[in-house]
Residue, then its C-alpha position, 0 to 999 in steps of 0.5 A: x590078484x582080484x578084488x571081490x565086489x559084493x552087491x545088494x540092495x537092503x535095509x536089513x541088518x546083515x552079519x555073519x559073513x560075506x554076501x555073494x554078488x547079486x544077493x537081494x533082500x526085501x528093501x524099502x530103500x532099494x532106490x539107493x542101490x548100495x554095494x561094497x568092495x569088501x576085500x582090498x589089498x595094498x594101497x587100495x581102500x574098501x569102498x561103499x557105492x551108491x547107485x540110486x534109481x532116482x536123484x539124491x540131494x544128499x546121503x550121509x553114512x555114519x559108521x561105527x566100527x567094532x573097536x569103537x572108532x567112528x567115521x562119517x561119509x557123505x555125498x551130495x547131488x547124486x544123479x539117477x543112474x550114476x555111481x558114487x564111490x565113498x572110500x572108507x579110510x581103514x588101516x590093515x585088518x578086518x573090522x565089523x561096521x554098523x552103518x546108519x544111512x540118512x538120505x534126502x531125495x530130490x523133492x524132499x523125501x527122506x529115508x533112514x536105515x541101518x546095515x551091518x557089514x565087514x571090511x577087510x584090508x590086507x597088505x599087498x601079498x608078497x611071495x618069496x621062493x629061493x633056489x635053495x628052498x626047492x628040493x626036487x629030489x625030495x619033492x617039496x618046497x618051502x616058501x615065505x609069505x607076508x600075510x596069513x595064508x589059506x591055500x597053496x596050489x601046485x600045478x605040475x605040467x608035463x612036456x605035452x602041456x597037460x596037467x600031471x598033478x594038481x596039489x592043494x594044501x590048506x593052512x590055518x595061519x594067522x601070523x605074517x612073515x611065515x615059512x610054509x611047506x608044500x610037497x607033491x607025489x611022483x608026477x608020473x611023467x617028464x615035468x615042463x614047469x610047475x606053477x605055485x599059487x598062494x592064496x592069502x586069507x582075504x582071497x588074494x593070490x600070487x604065483x611063481x612058475x618053476x621050470x626044472x631044466x636039465x640039458x645035456x648036449x653031446x658033442x664031438x671034440x674039435x681037433x686043433x693043429x699042435x700049438x695052434x688055436x685056429x679051427x680047421x675047416x674040416x672041424x667046423x661041421x662038429x661045431x655047427x652040429x653042436x650049435x644046432x642042438x643048442x638052438x633047439x634047446x633054446x627054442x624050448x627053454x630060451x625065454x626061461x634061461x639065463x645062458x652063458x656058453x663057455x668054450x675051452x680047449 
């Protein structure tokens, strides 16, 4: 999962979407060095960062949210070249903010400016996929997620390690705790594994690797003396040959298998 950080220096009023990293605007208060973490998930909180190019005696940020909630953040004695983190105590959801910055620089100079931005905090993305949700013959699978979903990717990799198919399915969901479906065409080759990656509406993603395995190991029947369970010395090569094949399969799939071996007679 990743965290998007949007950095800019501005006194302009900004709205209408997220800013890309490094976008710079005309800015009479550029010395303050304002940047944001606008999208977070789980226990993390959105943040405003101050990285001044000259010493700051005090900085006060008055926040007014689009639902009317107000919040004040502040910091004192921020040295030039340092970075001050101010966390925004926000519940899950997306909110637009108008912020008023009041800055007192070392030496007594003062600067005030306003900005607009949006902050989003989502629940930690959880992806659930059960064995019965996978239909290999029908080439489709169903998964459950707890956040609104924007995109699902299914990357199908062949035995040679090359991608056979890369399927992308977009969604326009706003609800949580949903069951969604993705299907795929004939991959056109033997499948080694499939990676499912689900991206929520705020840009975080989670993935699951699926490994379709079908193993058939031919073997020769071991003969026993009538009424005896002891393996004859002459029959041991048959078991050794079968074990060699089992080890070869484990070398390819062993880290992915939970193996139980039964011997019956």
